[in-house]
C-alpha positions in Angstrom: 7.4 -14.6 3.7 3.7 -13.8 3.1 3.0 -13.2 6.8 2.7 -9.9 8.7 4.9 -9.4 11.7 6.8 -6.7 13.7 10.1 -5.2 12.5 13.1 -6.6 14.1 16.5 -8.2 13.7 19.8 -9.2 15.3 21.8 -6.9 17.5 25.3 -5.9 16.2 28.2 -6.8 18.6 28.2 -4.4 21.5 24.9 -2.8 20.4 22.3 -2.1 23.1 18.6 -3.1 22.6 17.6 0.5 22.2 20.3 1.2 19.6 19.5 -2.0 17.7 15.8 -1.2 17.8 16.3 2.3 16.4 18.6 0.9 13.6 16.3 -1.9 12.6 13.2 0.2 12.6 14.9 2.8 10.4 16.2 0.1 8.0 12.9 -1.8 7.8 10.4 1.0 7.8 12.1 4.3 7.1 10.9 5.6 10.5 12.8 7.1 13.4 11.6 6.1 16.9 12.0 6.9 20.5 12.3 3.6 22.4 9.8 2.9 25.2 9.5 0.1 27.7 10.0 -3.6 27.1 6.6 -5.1 26.0 7.6 -8.7 26.3 10.0 -11.5 25.4 9.6 -14.7 23.4 11.9 -17.5 22.4 11.6 -19.1 19.0 13.6 -22.1 17.5 16.0 -21.3 14.7 18.0 -23.3 12.3 20.6 -25.8 13.6 19.0 -26.0 17.0 19.7 -22.4 18.0 17.1 -20.5 20.0 16.3 -16.9 19.2 15.4 -14.7 22.2 13.2 -11.9 20.9 12.6 -8.8 23.0 9.8 -6.5 21.7 9.6 -2.9 22.8 7.1 -0.2 22.6 8.2 2.8 20.5 7.0 6.2 19.4 7.5 7.5 15.9 9.5 10.7 15.9 10.2 11.2 12.2 10.9 9.7 8.9 8.9 8.6 5.9 7.2 5.2 6.0 8.6 2.8 3.4 9.0 -0.9 3.4 12.7 -2.0 3.6 14.1 -4.7 1.3 13.1 -7.5 3.6 9.4 -6.5 3.6 6.8 -6.3 0.8 4.7 -3.7 2.6 4.1 -1.9 5.9 1.0 -0.6 7.6 -0.6 0.6 10.8 -3.4 -1.7 11.9 -6.2 -1.4 14.4 -6.5 -4.2 16.8 -9.6 -5.7 15.0 -7.7 -5.8 11.7 -4.9 -7.9 13.2 -7.1 -10.9 13.6 -8.0 -10.8 9.9 -4.4 -10.8 8.7 -2.0 -13.8 8.2 0.4 -13.2 11.1 3.5 -14.9 12.2 2.8 -17.7 14.6 2.0 -16.5 18.1 2.1 -12.8 17.4 -1.5 -11.9 18.2 -1.4 -14.0 21.3 1.8 -12.4 22.6 0.6 -8.8 21.9 -2.7 -9.6 23.7 -0.9 -11.3 26.7 1.4 -8.3 27.0 -1.5 -6.0 27.2 -0.3 -3.7 24.3 -3.4 -3.9 22.2 -6.4 -1.6 22.6 -9.9 -3.0 22.2 -10.6 -6.6 21.3 -9.0 -8.5 18.4 
C-alpha cells in the first residue's frame, strides 16, 4: 500500500500466463491488452516461507477505459524519468532497467 507497481496477480488453476495477464489487467485497470513477450522474471518472498515467482510481460492496450481496480488507489502512465521520482515497490525500477524495457534514462 502506498507504493506504485505493475498490475498483476495469481494464475487461476489451469490458466495460462497470457490468459491470467489479460484477466488481471482488465480487473485492475479496466484495459484490454494483447500480450507480448516475457520481459523478465523475479522471485519474491511471501508469507509463511513461500516464494512467489513473478513473470512480467510486455503488453499493448487494445481497448477499455482506464480505471483503478479495487486493489489500487490510482493508475497512470509514466515516462521513464518520472519513475525514479515515485515511491515504487522494492526492486521495480532496477528490474525494468535490467530487462531493457524502459526508454531513456531514469
